[in-house]
N, C-alpha and C positions, 0 to 999 in steps of 0.2 A: 296526566300520564296514562297511557293505555298499555298496560303490560299484563301478561299472563304468566303465572308461576306455578310450578309443580311443588307443592308443599307436602311431600310425603316422605316417609321413612323408607330408605332404599339401601341396596347393598352394592359393593364394588363391581361385581360381575353382572349386575342387572342395571339398575338406574342409580346414579350417584348424585346426591344433592349436596351442593356446596354451601351448607349453612344457610344463613339468612343474609347473604350478600346483597348490597344495594347497588353496586356497580360491578363491571367485569362479568365473569361467568356466574349466572344465577343458578342454573341447573344443568346437568350433563349426564345423559344416558350413554355410557361408554360403549355399550353393545350396539345400539341402534343409530347413533349419530354417524353421519358420513365423515370418516376420518380424513380431514383435509385442512388446508390453511385458508383463513378468511382475510380478504383484502378490503380495506376501507380507508377513507381520508377524513381527517378531522382537523380543522384549523390549517396550519401549514404542514402538518405531518401526515404521512401515509404509513399505515401499519399493516403488517402481515402477521397474524396471530394464529396459534394452534387452538385446539378445542378447549384447552385449559386457560385461554386468555393470555398465554405467555408470548412475548414478542419474538418472532423468528427473524424478521428483518424490518427496517424502518428507513424511510426516505424523508428528507427535510427539504422544504422549498421556501423561498422568500414570499410566496403568495398563498393566500387561503384558497380553498377549492373554487374551481370555476366551470364544471363540477365533476365531470367523469374521470375515472382512473382505471387503467388496465395493466395487468401483468403480461408481458410479451414472452414468447417462447424462448428468446435468448436470455431471459432473466432481467431484461430492462423494464422500466416503468414508464408508461405514457400517461400523463395527467394534464388536466386543464387547470389554470390558475386564474384568479380574479385580480384584475388591475383596476386602477381608478379611471372611470369614464363618467363625466358629469353630463354628457349629452344623451346617451342611451341608458335609461335606468329602469330596471324591473328585477324581480326576483330571479336568481339563477344566472346572472351575467358572469362572464369570465374575462377573456381578452388575450390570454397567452396559453400556448400549448408547449409543454416541456417533456423531454425524454431524459431519463436518468439510467445509468447502468446499475447493476445489482448492488454495487458498493456505494451508491448515492452520488456519483459524479455526474454533473450535468453534461449531456452529450449534444443536445439540440434544444433550442427554444424558438418559437415563432409567434410574434405578436400580431393579433388581429383586433385592433382597437383604434378608433378614430372618431371624428364627428359624424361619420356617415355609416360606419359598420362596427359590429362587435360580436366576437365569438361568445356563445353562451351555452350552458347546459352540457351538451354532449359533443364528443368526438368519437372516432372509431378507427382502430388500427387495421388497415387493409392487409390481405395476405401478401401483397407484393411489396410491402414496406411503406406504402403511401398512407396518408391519413385523411379521413373524412372529417370535415369541420362544419359545424352548424353555425350560421351567422345571421344576425338580425341587421337589416339595412333600413334606411329611412326613406319613405316615400313622402314627398312634400304634399301640402294640401292640394295644390294644383294637380299633381300627378295622381293622387288618390281619386280626385273627382273625375279626372279624365278616364281613369280605369273603371268608373262606374260606381264609386262609393257615394252613398247618400251623404250629403254635407252634414246632416243632423247626427251622423255617426262618426264625426271627426272631432270629438270633444277636446282632444289635445292638439288639434291643428295639424298633426302629421299621423302617419300610419307606419307601423313596423312591418316590413316585409321579411320573408324568410328565404334563405339561400343556403345551399349545400355546395361546398367545394371539396374537391379531392386534390391534395397537394403532394408533391414529391419533395421530401426534405433535401435542402442544398446547404452544404457547409454546416455551420453551427447555429446560424440565426436566420436562415433564409429558406424559401421554398418556391417551387414552380407549380402553378395551378394547371392541372392536366385535365380536369373535368369540372363541370358546373351544372347545377340545376337550380332554377329560380321559380318560386311559386307565382311570381308576377306573370309568368308566361302561361298560366293555366287557370285563369280566373273566368267567371261568368257573372252576369248581373241582369236583372229584369226591372231595374229601377228607371233607367234613362236610355232611350233608344238613340239618343244623339251622342252617346259616349261609347268608349271601347267596350268590348266583351259582352255586348247585349245579346241575350238569347233566353231560351226557356230553361230555367234551372232544373226542373224535374226531368227534362229530356237529356240532361248533360251531367250525369253523376260523376263523370271522369274529370270534371272541373270543379273549382271551389267558388262558391257564391261569396263575393266580396262584401255583401251586406248581411250575411248571417252572423249573428253575434253570440250564439251559444248561451243566451240568457244574461249576458253582461251588458255594459252600457255604451260601448262604442269607443273605448279608450284606444290609445295608440297600440298597446300590446294585445291586439285582438286575437292572435293565433296562439302565442306562447307554446311553440314547439319545444318539448322538453326531452326528446330522445330521438336518436337515429341509430339504427342497428342494421347490419349488412348480412346477407345470406350469400355465401360464395357459390353454392351449388346453383342457385337460381339467378345470381347476379342481380339481386333486387335489394332495395332499401325499404325498411319499415320505419315510419316516424309517428310521433304521438303529439297531437294538439290538445293541450290541457284545457284551453278555454273553449274550444269547439266540441270537446268530449268525443273525439274521433281518432282513429288510427288510419294511416294512409300507406299504401305500398306503391312504389315507383320503380321503374326500370333503370338499371345502371349500365346496361349493355350499349346504350346510345352514345353517340358523340355529343359534345356540348351543343352543337347546332341542332341535332335531333331532339335533345332534351328540352329544347325551347319550343318544339313543335308538337303536333299531335300525330306524328307518324315517325317510323324508324325504330331501330333497336330490335332486339330479339322478339318482342311481343307486339311490335307494329303500332304502338300507341305513343311513341315518343316519350315526352315527359309528363303526359296526363296520368292521372291516377289509374293504376291497374286494379286496385281494390281499396275499399274503405269500409269501416265498420264502427259501430258504437252509437251513432246518433243520426238516423236517417232523416230527421227534420232538416238537416243541413242541405239536403238536395230535394226537399219537398216530397219525401216519400214516407212520411210518418208524423207522429205527434209526440207529446210528452211521454205517453205510455210506452213508446217504442225505444226510448233512450235507454241504453244499457251502460254506457261509460260516463263517469263523473270525475273529471280531473285526473285521469289515469297517468301512470308512468311506466316506462321501461318495457314496452312490448318487444319481444324478440322471438325468433324461431328456435325451438328446442333442437339442439344439434343431433346429427346422426349418432347412433350408438346409445342414446339415452332413452329412457322410457318416454313414450308419446312424442318421439322424434317427428319433426315437421310441423307440429302444432305451434301456435303462438301462445305464449304465456305472458301475463302482464299483471301489474298491481293496479287495481281499480280503487282509487282513493275514497270515492264517495263525496267529493267536493260538491257543494250546493244541493246535496240530497238531504231530505229531512224524513226521518232522523238520519244523522250522519254516521256512516260506518264504512269500513273498508272491506275489500274482497280480493282474492286472487282468482284470476280466470285462466283457463286453458280453452282454446277454441280452434276449430279446424275450418279455414276458409274453403268453401266449395270450389273445386277445380275440375276442369275437363282434361287437363294434362298438367304436369309439374309447372307451376308458375303461371298457368293460364286460368284466370278466375271466372267462374260462372256468374252471369248476371242476367236476370229477366227484366226487360224494359218495363217501367211502370211499377217497379217494386223496390224493396230494400235489399241491399246485399245481405246474404246469409253468413253465418247460420242464425236461426231464430234465437237460439240460446247457446251459451258456452257448453263445451263438453264437460267441464268441471268447474265448480265454484267452491272456494274455501272462505269461510268467515268464522268468527267466534260463535259458540253457542248462544252467547249474549252479544248480538252483533255490535251494539254501541260500545262494547269493551275493546273493540279493535278498530281504531281509526287514526289515520295519519292524513292531515289535511293537505300536506305537500310532500315532495320528495318520494322516496320509497322504491322497493324493488321486490321481485320474486324470482328465484332461480330453481329450475329443475335439476336435481342431483342424480348421479349415476345409480344410486341405490333405490331410487324412487321417492326419496324424501324431497321436500321443498324448503329452501332457505328463504326466509321472509325478512325484509328490512322495513320496520316501522320508522320511517325516516325522521319525523319531527320529534320522536322520543329517543333517537339513537339506539333503538332496541332491535336486536336481531334474534329471531327464533327459528328453529328447524322443526318441521313436522314430518312424521312418518306417513305411510300410506293409509293408516287408520286415523290420521289427524291428531295423534298424540304428540305433544311437544317433547322433543328429545334433547334439545339444547337451547339455552337462552343466554344472551349476553347484552349488557348495557354499556355503550360507549362511555368511558370515564373521563373524557376530555371535552372541553367546550370553550366558549368565549371567556369564561372566568378562570380558565386554567385546568389543571389536572385534579380530579377529585380523589379523595381518600376513601378507602372502604369504610362504610358507615355514613358517608355523606348522602344527602337526598338529591338525586339527579334532577328532580323537579326545579331545584334552585339554580341549575347551570344549563343554559341552552347547549345541547350536545347533538345537534342535527347531523345526520349522515345522509348523503345523496343516495348511495347504494352500498350494499355489501355483497361480496361475491366470493364463492369458495373455489379453490383450485386444488385438485387432488394431488397426492404425492407423486403420481406418475406424470404430472405435467412437465414438459420439456424444460421449463424454466428452472426446475429443481435439480436437474441432472448435474452431478458433481458439486453441488452446493453444500456448504455446512449449514444444516438446518437445526443445529443445537439451539434450543430456546433460551431466551433470557428471562428477565422478570416480567410480570404483568405490567400493564400501563399504569394502573391505579396506584396511588400511594397507600401505605399501611396495608399492603396486600397480605393475604394469607394463602399459602399453598395447602389446600385441603388434602386429606389422605386420598380422596377420590381422584385427584389429579396428580398426586405424587405418591403412589402406593409403594414405590421402590425405596423411599427414604425411611420407612418404618420397619424395624426388625423386631417382630413380636417374639421370636424364639430363636435361640442360637443352638444349632446342632453341634454336639461334640464330635470332633474329628471329621467334620464335613469337608470334602475335597471335590473340586471340579477341575478336571484336567483333560487334555492340555489346554492351557490358557496363555496366549492366544490359541484359537482353535481354527482348523481349516475345514474339517468335515464332522468327525464323530466326537461328541462331547460326552465324557463319562462322569457320573456322579458317584462318589464313594461316601457312604454314610452308615452310621451305626443304628439308624432308625429306619422304619419303613417310609417310603415315599409314596404319598397318595397322588400328588399332582405336581407337574412342572409347568410353569407358565412363563413364556418368553415375551418380554417387552422390548420395543425399540427405544431409542434415545429420547423419543417424544412422549413416551409413556403409553403408547398404543400396544395392545396385545397382538402379537404376530404369530403365536403358536401356543397350543395347550396339549399336554401329554399326560396320560394317566398311568400310574403303577409301572414306571420304568426308571432305569438307572442309566439310560443311554439315549442320546438324541442325535439324529443326523441333521447337522446344520449346513450341509453343502448347498441346499437350495437358497439359503439366505444371502443377502448382499453383505459385503464387507462393512464393518462398523462396530459400534458399541451396542451391546445388548445387556439386559438384566434377566437373570434366571430367578424366579420366585419358586421356592420349594415349600410345599405344603405337606405337613405330617400331623395327623390328629388335630386338625383345625388350627394349627399354629404354622407360622411361616417364617422363613428367612430368605434374604435376597443377596445374590452375589453378582458382581459385574464381570462380564466376559468380553473379550475382543474377538470378533470373527474376521479372519484374514481373507 
């Protein structure tokens, strides 16, 4: 288990340590953590939890993860599920895409699983309501050899090809394919000049060498694409190949016909790579010392309005690197114009180094061989998911850990507080935070329920409103419900008034006053904590 804990004595208004928890929330700095709801899938359940680990919403499926999950702006959930497929087998397979409404009702499902193709790893909800789906397809032995594959690199007799389709949902179980990209259309090889795709690999970095193995042995699953993410501003897709240790960017503005060629689309290169990074050995422009990515996951563009917007952020797992350790990278692809990537022939794609690298001070203490993600947050923090441990942690701009959580569910069921998570596989593909201003939460009841784990304890740090340390004589708050001005009448001096929302987050602090203007606050339930001479009492109010 690779986990990092803050074992320090702290206070409510600074850093709050939740005891010696073994699962759920390990530590929580209520001032510096980005106040949001975290989405993740474990087994057949998808959870939306607050910073205290309490469940705000939960969706149930008949299928375990297959693997990606997204919360949409209308409050619905898009997830991939895993179905049984005995023909195409490797880690990360799925086979069905499902959409649920906020209340957990299944709205749409679309199966992509047969003897010739299988959805796996990632999907992506497009702004127009369509869905991108990542699909593995089978190339026969003869097809692979004709494409230029060295027969010695066909250990399984077949080769898994990668394909991305965009579908428009139809009805409750169908879809129309409106766009397609196929990596088979963008290969090159210098092995056999009598076969297709023959050329000089070093002169064609926009294409993929069908005989580059990334240090592996030539099995069917030679690419293992584990992520597809879309940039609406650029109309481009970035994907991640775990086994080749590279990320690729392609154009989505093409037609399907143009996507199969080397011309067309906004950027004039059809479906060829616009950009690639991480392992220039793959196109004969480097050696082992130039490799920067090792089994990476979840590269995506940081959205506009966030710190470092436009950069790519990803989780670099450290797979096959010795010693093994993980990192989070931020990098800026060199461009001459938005979406137009600079490349000097005879060299490797830049940058030479990432703009930012995070790892643990003791690097080997931070390692996830598979899965995992990193998310840039609006306050400059980064949420990191150490996937093979089901461990999420948030770091601030100084790389202090301000929140930690361990997924308490796994293949052996739901753990109780005190159980050792090492005893239960609790893998999580990704964890992603959604701020309370996300459109999905508009008009929703976000009152939290219990935490996921059994035998849970709500620590004072996460439930400060339940403990009344001191009762003021003749204390009155009026009017209640209140529209704008709240008055506090008390026989003692008031040092501080702290306003909490129903999720336990601080939304206002006032010193030495007996009156508060609540007109800027949204309607709902709030708690007023009154402090006098280091003692507190808490009262519930309703804001109309």
